[in-house]
N, C-alpha and C positions, 0 to 999 in steps of 0.2 A: 480781763488780766493779761498781761504781756508776758512774752515768755522770750528768752535770749537763748541763743545757741552759737556757741564758738567752737570752731573746729580747726586742729593743728594741722598744718600742712604736711607734717610727717605721719600724721594718721591715715593719711590716704582714705578718707571717708566722706562719703555724701550724704546728706540728709535731703529727701523730697518729701514734701506735704502735699497731697493731691487730694481731689474730691473722689469719692467713692464712685465705682463706676455705675452709669445709667442713673446718677441723680442730677437735677438741675441746680445751677449756682446761686441758690436761695441765702446760702452764707458765704462771705467772702474774707480774705486775709489782708490784713492793713500792715503794710511796712511805710513808715514814714508818711502816713495819711494817704498812700497808693493801695488801690484795691487790686488784689491778686487772686484768681481761682487756683493757682499752683504757686509753691514756692520751692526752690532748690537751692540748696545752700552747698557749697562747694568747699573743699580743703582749704583751710587758712582764711574762713571768712568768719565774721560774727555780725549776726543778724538778730534784731527785736523785732517782734512781730505780734499782733493782736488780732482775733476773731471778730466780725460783726454779729455772732450770735452767742447765746449763752451755752450752747449744748454743741460744740464744734465736732465731738465723737460721732454724731449722727450723720455728718456730711464729709468728714476728712478721715484720710488715713495716712499713715507716714511709713516711709521705707529708708531703713538705713544700710548702705553698702560699704562694706570695707574690702578693700583688694589687698591680697597678700601675695607678694612675689617671691616664690621659693627657687626661680630659676637664676635669676640673676645676682640674688643676694640670700644673706642667711634667713630663716624663718623665724617669725617670733613664735617659738613653740612654748606651750603652757597653758595655763588656764585662759578661756576667752572671755572677755569682760562685755558687758553692755554699755556701749559707748556711743554717744555722748551722753552725759547726764543732762536733766533739766528740760527733757521733751514733754510736750504736752500729752494730757491723757487721751489718747487716739488709739486705734487697732493699728498697729505696728508690725513691721516686718524687719527682722535684721538679716543681714546677709553677707556670708562670709566667703569671699572667690578666693579660693587657694589655687595658685598656678604652681604646677612642680613637674619635675621631669620623669619621663614614663620607666626611667631607670630606678627610681625612687619609690618608696611606699610612706602613705601617709596613713595615721591613726587617730580616729576620732574615738576618745575614751568618756563615757559619761559618769560623771562622779556623784552628783547628787540624787539622780533618778534615772535608773534604767528605762528602756523605751519598749514599746509595743508596737508592732508593725500593723497599720490598718489598710485595707483595701481602698482604691481611690473613690471618691466621694463621700467616704464615712467621715466622721466628726469625732473630736476627742471629747470626753465628758468634761473636761475642765476649759476647752477651746484653745489648749498649748498644744502646738504640732510642731514637729521637726521635719523637714524634708531634705533627703541626701542626694546630690546628684554626682556622679562620676564623670570626669572630662578627658577624654586621651585623645590627644590632638585637636581636632575641631567636633568630635563627636561626644555628645554629652548622654548618658544614660542614666535613668532615674532608679536610682538603688532603692527607694520607697519612701513611705510616709509614715511617720511614728507619732505615738502619744508618750506620754510619761507613765510611770508606774508599771513598768514590762520587765523583762528578763534580757534584753538586748543591752550588753555592757560595752563592747566594743565593736567599731566597723573599721577595716582596714582595707585602703584603696589603692589601686594603681594610678599613679598621675595626679592630675589634679582635682580638686572637690569643690564643689557649690553646696555649702551648708546655710539652710534656712530656718529662722526660728519665729515663729508667729505668735504674737501675744494680744490679747484683747485689751480693751482700753482700760478695763477694771483690774487687771491683773496686778497684783504687787512684786512680781517676780523681778530680783534685781542681778541675777548672775544667768550666765547661758547654761550652766550646768555639763559642761565639757571643756576638754582640754584637747589640744592637737599636738600629735608627736611625730617624729620622724623615723621611719622604719627602712629597713632593706626591702628591695623589690618582692613582691608577694607571688610575682609570675602568673595572675589570673585578675580577672577583673575585680574581685572584692573577697573578703573574707569578713563573715557577720558571725560573732560571738555571742552565744545565749547562754545565761547561767540559770539553772533551774533547780531550786530549792523545795525541797519537800513536794506533796502532789501537785501537781500543776499541769497547765495545758498551754502552746503556745503554738499561733498560726502565722505562717512566713509564706513570702511570695517570691517568685524569681524576679529581678530586675526588669523594669518598663512594665510590670503586670498591669492590665491585661494584654498589653501589646506583646511583641514578640521579643524572647531574649536575644542580645546579639549573636551574629553568625561565628560559629567556632569559639565561642569563647568558654571561659571555665570559671566557675565560682565555688566557693565552700562555704558551708555552715558548721561552725564549731559549737557543740552541746556540751556543756559542762554539767556533771549529773553526779550527785552523791553516790558512791559505791554500793550502797545498800538499798537504791532504789532501782527502778526497771522503766525502761523507756520504749514506746512503740510509735512508730511513724505510718503515717495515713495520707495517701494523696487524694484529695477531695476533686481536684479540678486541673487538669491539663490538657493541651494539644501536642501536636508532633509538628515539625516543619518538614518539607519535603527534601530530604538530602541527597546530596549527588556523591559525597566522600564521606567517610566515618559515619559513625552511628551514634544518636542522643541516647544517652544513658545516665544512669545514678551510680556513683560509688561509694561506697561505706568503707570507712576505716573503723573498725572496732577493737580495741585493745584484748588481747587473748584470744582473738579468731585466728584459727589454722590457715585462712584463705584470704588475708587482706591483700588488696582491697576486694571488697564483694561487691560485684556488678549486677546491677538489674535494670531491666527495662522499666520505664515509666508505666507499662500496663501492668507489671508484676504486683504481687501483694508484696509490702514493702517488710524490711524486718520488724520484729517485735519482740517483747520482753527482753532487751538489751541492758545488761547490767553494767552500770557506770556511763562514764563519757564516751562520745563517738564523734566522728566527723562524717558529713555527707556532701559529696559535690555533685554539681550539675553539668554535664560536658554536652555543648552542643556539636553541631557538623557545619560542613559546606555544604549551603544551600543552593536549590537549583535557580539560576539567575530569573529564569521567566516564570516560576511559580514557586516562590521560597516557602511560603507556609509560615506557620506562626509556632515557635517554641515557649511554652508558658507552663508554669506549675503554681499551685496553691497547695499547700500542705501542712499537716498538724503533727505536733509531737505531744504525745500525752505520758507524764511521768506518774509512776504509782509506786505506792509500797507494795512489797512481795505478798501475794495472796497467802492467807492460811492455807488454800488447798491449791497452792501453787504446782506441787508435785504429785498431786493427787489426780490421776488419770481415769477417765470413765471409758468403759468398753461399748463400743455401739456395734453390734454384729448385724450387718444387712446382709450378709454374703447368701442368705437364702431366700432374700426378696427379690421380686422383679418388678422392674418399672414402677419404681419408687425413688422419691426425694425427700431429704428430711433437712430442713432449714432452720438454724438456730439463729434468732435475730433478738434486736432489742425490742420492748414494747412499743406498738404503734406502726412498727416497719409494715409495708415500705413508705405508706403516706406521711408518716411524722420521721423527719430524720433528726436525731438528737443534736442537740445545740453542741457545738463544739466546748462550749463553757462547762457542760453537764458532766458530771462523772462518767467515766466511760466503762463499759463492759465489753471483755475480749473474750473471744472463744478461739481457742488453739488447738490446731489439729497435729501440730508438733512444737517442742519448746521454742522455735521463733518464727513460726508461721500463725499469726492470730490476726483476727480481725473482728469487727463489729457484727457482721453477717458471716455466716459459716454453712455452705450445702454440702449434703452428704448424699452419695447416690447408692443405689442399692448394688448388690453382688461384690461389697466389700467389707473389711472390717477396720473399724477406727478406734484409736484411742485419743479421747479429746481431754481438755483442761481448760478452767476458766480463770481468768483473770479479771474478778469482779468481787466488790465488797458485798454486793447485794444481788443475789442471783435471782431475786423476785423480780427483779427488772427485765428478764430474759423470758423470751416465747419460742415453742417450738411450731412449726406449721410443715406439715407433711402432706405428700400428695402421692396416689398410687393410681395406677391404669390397669384395668382388666377389661379384655376384649373377647370377642367371639364372631369369628367371620364365616363359621360352618357349624350350623346346629348339632349336626351328627356328632360333632367332637366335646360340645359344651352342654347340650341338653342336660344329660344326668348329673353334672358337676355342680356340687354346693360349694361356694366361696364364703368365706368367713369375712365379714365387714367388722373387725375388732382391732383394734390399736396394737401393734406388736409391743412386746415386752421390752424390747431394745430402746423404745421411746418411752414407756412409762417409767422405767427405772431410773431415768435421769433426774437429777435434780432439778429440774427446769420445767415449768408448767407447760402443758400441750395447750395451744391458741386454737389450732384448728388441724383437723386431719380430713383430707377430701380424696373421694373415690370417684374416678372417672370411668363409667361404664360404658364400652364402645360397642355397638353391635350394627349389622347390616340391617336395612329395611325390613326384611322379614322375619327378624330375630327381635324379640322382646324381653324386658327384664322383668323379675318377680323379686321383691325383696319382703323376707319373713323375718317374724322376730317371735318365735314359738313360745318361749316361756314368758319372757317379759311384757311381751306384745307393745305396741306403741299408742301414744295418746297423740291427738293433734291440738295444736295449741291454738284456742280460739278464746277471746275475750271472755267468755263465761267458764272457760276450763283452761287456765294457763299452766304452763309447764313450770314446776317448780325445783326440777333436779338440778345436779351440777353439770349436765352436758344435753345437747339437743342435736336433732338432726334436721338439716334444711337440704330438702329433695327438688331439684329441679330436672325437668325434662326437655331438651332442647334439639332443635334441627337448626340447620343453615338458615333458615327463613324465621322462624318463631322460637319463643323461650317459654315453657309453661312452669310457673313456680308451685309445684304440688301442693307445698306447705311445710311448716316447721313441726316436727313430731319430738316426742321423747318417751323414755320407758316409761312403763306401768299404766298402759290403757288397754283397749280394747281391740286395735286394730293388729290382727294374726299376718295379714300378707298385702301387698300393694302391687299390682301387676301396672307395668307402664309400657307404651310405645319410645320409640327415638332413643337417643344417647342419654344417659341419665347421669348426673353429678350428685353425690350425697357429701355434704360437708357436717363433719360432726365438730361442733363449737363447745367449748368449755367454759363455765361460769364458776370463779373461786377457785378454791385448793381441794374440792372433795371430790374432784373426778378421780385422784389416784387412788381413793380408798374404793371407789365404785367400779373401778376398770375391770375386774374379775367378773361381774356377773354380765358382761357385754354379751348379747346373743343375736346381733343382726346377721343376716346371712343372705346371700343372692343367688340367683341361678337364671340362667337364660332359658326362655321357653319360647314356643312358637307364636305366630303373630296372632295378635287379640283386635277386635274391631273397635274396642273403645280406646280412647286416650289414657284411660286410668281405671283399674278396677279395684276397690277395696272390698277385702274380707274381713268383717267385723264380728268377733265373737264377744259380747259385753259380760263382765260380770252382772250377773241377775240384780245385784242390789245398787248398781251404779246407773247414773244418768249420763247418756254419752252424748255428746254434742259433735257434729260432723259439719264440715262446709265444703263448699266447690274449691276447687284451686284456683290459685292466681288471685286470692283475696288480698286486698279488696278491690282490685283492678277489674275484676270480671273474667269469665271464660272466654278464650278466644273464640273468633267465629266458627261455626260448625263443629265445634268439640264437644264429644258425649263421654259422660262421666257416669260410672256404676258404682253401688255399692251392695254387697250381699251380705245381709243381717242374719247371723245364726239366732235363733230361737231356741231355748232349752226347751225339752219335752213337757215338764209340768209347769212353764211358764207362758204369761201371754204379755207380747210386746206392745207398747203403744207409742205409736209414730206421730210427731208432729212437726209443722214449719213454724219458723221464729217471724214471719211474716206473711200476709194475707196473699201477696202478689208476686209474680217474678220479677217484677218492677222494670219491664224492657219493653221496646216496640222495635219490631223486626222490619228490617228494610227489605231482606231476601229471606225466603225460607220462613220455618216456623220454628219455634222452641217448645219442648214439651217436658214434663215431668211424668214419667211412669212408677206406678207401684204395682208390684204383683207378687203374691205369695206363691211358693214353690210346691204348687199342689195341682193334680191334673183336674183341669176344669176350672180353676180359680179365675176369679173375675179380676180384670185387670183396671187400673183405675188411671186414668189420663187425663192431664191438663195442659191447655196451650197457654202461651204467654198471655193472652188476653182473656184468661179466665181466673177464677179464684183458686188458690191452692187447696188441697182436700184439708178439712178438719181433722184434729186429732182423732186417730181410728185405732183398733185393737186389731193385734196381727197375731193370728194363733199357730203360724207355720213360718219357717225360714222364709225371708221374702226378697225381693229386690227393689232398690230406688235407683232410677236411671233418670239424670238430666243432660238433655241435648240441647245445644243453644244453635242460634240462627245468625244472621248477619245483622245485629242490633243497628239501630240509626245513631247518628252521633250522639256522644253525651250519656248514653244508658249502657249498662253493662248488668252482665247476668251475675247475680252473687247470690248463692241461696245457702242458707243454714237450717238444718232440722235436729232433732234430738230423739232419743229412744230411751223408754223406761221399761221396767220389766215388773210383772206382779205373779204372784201364783195364780193357778186357773182355779176359778170359782165355779162349782156346780151346782145348777139350779134345781130349787126346792121340786118343781114340777117334774124334774127328770127323776130325782130320787123317788117320789112317790110313784113314778109310773114303772120305773124297775122293781119297786117293792110288790105292786101289783101284778105284774107279769110273774114273779117268782111265786106269788100264792097261786096263780092260776095254773103254772107248770106243774106245782108240787100236787093239786088236785087231780088234773089229768094222770099223772104217774100213778097216784094211789088208785084211780079207777081201773087203769089197764092193768095194775098189779092183782088188783081182787078179780077180774074178769078170768086172767089168765091162771090164779091158782083154781079158780071153780071148774075150769076145764080141765085141769090137769087130774082132778078127782075122778072123772069121767073118762079117761084114758084106758085103751086095753094095756095087757103086759107088754113090756119091752121084749122085743125079737131081734136076734141078729141072726143074718143069713150071708152065707159066704158065696159071691159071684166070680166064678172062674174065668169069665171072659174078660176081666179087667185087666189092663196092662199093669204089672207089679214092679216094672223097672222105670227108673227117672233117671234122663239122660244127665249125664255130668256129675251125678252127686255119688259117685262110688265111695266106699271106704268110710260112711258115716257111723258104722257101727263095729266096734272091736269084733265083737262074737259073732258065730254062724247063727242064723236062724233057729236051728235044733238046739242052742244052747242058751236062749235067753226067751223071755216072755213078752218080745217085741209085737208078736202077733195076738195078743190079746186085748181086747177092748174093755176100756175101763167102764164105761156108762153106755146105757141104751134108753134114751130119753123117750122114745115115742113107739107107737104101736104101729104105725102106717109106714115103717121106712121104706121095706122094699117089698110089701107084700104084694103090691099090684102087679109085680113082675112075675109071680108065682102062680097066677090063674090056671086054673083046670081048664078042661077043653069045654066043661059044662058052665064055665063062667065062674065058678065059686074059688074062693080063696082059701087055701089050706097051709096057713104058716104054722110051723112047728112051735108049740108054745111049752115053756118050761122045760126045755130038752137041751144039753149041750152034747154036740157032736164033735169029737175031737177031730181035727184035720188030718186026712190020710194023704193027702196028694204029695207030690214031689215039692221039696223046700229048698231055695237057692240060699247064696251067702246075703243077699240084699232083702229087706222088708218090701212087701208089696206097697204100692201107691193107694192112697185112699180113693174111692170113687170121685166122680167128678160130682158136683152138687146138684146138676140137672139130671143125674141119674134118679134122684126122688121126686121127680115132678109127677103131678097126677096126671093121669092119662086123659083127663078131659083138658089138656093145655093146647089142644088142637088150634083153639082160637086165639092163643095168646102167643106172642113173638118169643121164639124160644132165648133164654138166658144163656149169655157166654159165660163159660166158666172162668171162676176168679183164678188169678195168676197164683200158681204155687210158690210158696215160700220154704225157708229151712225149716220153718215151725210145722209146715204141712207133712214132715216126713214121718209123723207118729202112725204107728201101725193100726191095722182095722180090725182085728179079731176082738172080739166083745166079751167081758165078762160082767156078771151081774152084779150090782153093787147094793147092800144092805142099806136101809134107811138109817141115816145119821151117822153111817160109818164112812171112812175113807180107806182104801188100800194104799199101803205105801210100799212102793217097790223101788228099791234103792236108797241111796243117801239121800235124805230129805234136804239137806243143806246145798246140793249141788244142784243150782236154781237152773243152770243151762240144760239140764236133761228134761224139766218140764215136769208140771204136776199132773201125773196119771189119772187122778180123781176128777179131773176136770172135763165134761164131755166136749170132744172135739164138733160134734156136729150138732150141737144144741141150739147154738144160735140160729143156723139155717132152718132146723126144724122146728122151732117156735115161730119163724116167719111164716112157715107152710100152714102151722096151726092158724095164725091169725088168718091166712087167707080164706 
């Protein structure tokens, strides 16, 4: 097919058809049987040509440039047309080069479709793009590259402009979509007007982006927004030049603001929650000639409906907290930054200071609000530090590791709360869960609660992942060395309902020898799984970990390992597993890394399990898991029979002794009582036991005389015979004091033949030994009641005080 292009001289238009860059001339242009690789048609020419191939769009592009001089003559203002007609279907670029005075302004107004600015290197979805350049004297500034279907409605420029429209070969577009108008001088580089209707977002860049904004220039963006909408500005990428004079800044003109213009640094948080239209200007400075630097800016404007909770503020009281930060952010922060096209959620600490991320620090009270339709897209991450540098000040202090109510009361889901526990080398950390206890998350026993704790012990050289734990297990406390990080992480929305019973606490304790010590007090009906820290990567070299398992008194524990061997080979040192009951003389079970681990065994008392690592050879790691179950203690039938037989034998012996004593009693002499005046009747340090004097009570009367041979051997006559006084009572005629006499020592009644036996030491006297020693005969089967029988502290006077000792003498 042949093509004819006719250009009028007055149109001042040139058409150039040339090969695509980088392609070999395998397709040619024929003009009157002459082959050309490039064809240029100038104003006033009429040219007919053909292509040597059927798909010239693969090889050639067309460039149509129209020069418009607004300096020496009138400008052809109005709609801009795509001229000339009849061009072949090639990728084509229309260029309008408009020269104008710097004292006048030009306006490009887009009529059929507004524009959307894109970054350099990006392409438009329909491959149709506009490029705007401003020409001041001999300098050219790239205002930006734009696609269709955006919000940029007008661009006003100072001086000349070079406007380009890039169309693909298959585009049916027949109009340029803009017109040119003359305006008064705008006294700045350019003004870009953007009309935002409804909820929307727009991204804009400074001229020459990502290169530098012209030195000491000023430009303005005008945002036309419905008065019932709210706009917020966010700077996503910027850099500053090195200024010699003035200061780079951003100025806002907000209708109704008492301080127009509002001036901000590029590093400040920019205004948010702006009601209605506003202007924003970027001002450059005089740059250092030797090291100018680059001023550039990429920013976003987000327009939203006023939120239902716009005027609802939430009190966050952190005034009593120390060393704590609370960050409210979007889900996935900081690794995932929401796309600028996504609906935005803003957190505001005052009506005009809002951002996607807000960090609050301890020691202050905040009133925050949210500009967000869906608060479930927001999260809270908090961090708190607790330190101890001197154990004397921290040892007895217990710290609560629970999430403050100031956080749980917010309508935002807590994502993570981190406690950083810092101490010196000789101070260790103990965490406790006295009521809920902790369960270790293992494959056989997974956590299914709405939150869990991840515990990491760290030094500058190493890091030990102690494990993941959740409430509702058997671990009462964990003692750890080094600095500890505890991270509470939530799953789902249930944490708000379970936040009340948190009982995790911590304290600082003196140095421990193991890297970690677990105290486990299991539920007797549960099977508990425990595993070594740093699972599944293995214990670090030379690390020792211990578990103390509490066994209930009426239970038997059964301990077993989940595999037969440790599964490592040591390069240096030895790895051990030690098991020992907490019982004096208990046997200790020890296994090395080259030995089989113990078979399941019963443990009857509290016991220890210790795992100590060596330095393993490459590609081997020490990972151990063991389990503990409980059962009621079973008593052996043989033991029961032995106990019964023993009871029968003891009963028989008791009956025999009773019968022998009964028989001896019948042959005993009458009971005799003799007073010995040589006995000391005063007991030191026991004054005032009796309220009445000796003359007014019967404390000197003995209740019972059990034996006929009590003191008779002391009354032998000179001829060696004993003359006891029988059945005669002699009243006491000697002096009587206010205190009762003490009873005679037990050795007083020893037989005279005891010379060959070692003399017994008298038993120590107690308060019960203060009973008096004058005897009264007791009738058979009768008891004498002296005083109130209900007063148990006065003793039963019918019980013989010396009966036990005298029966011992009789037995001898």
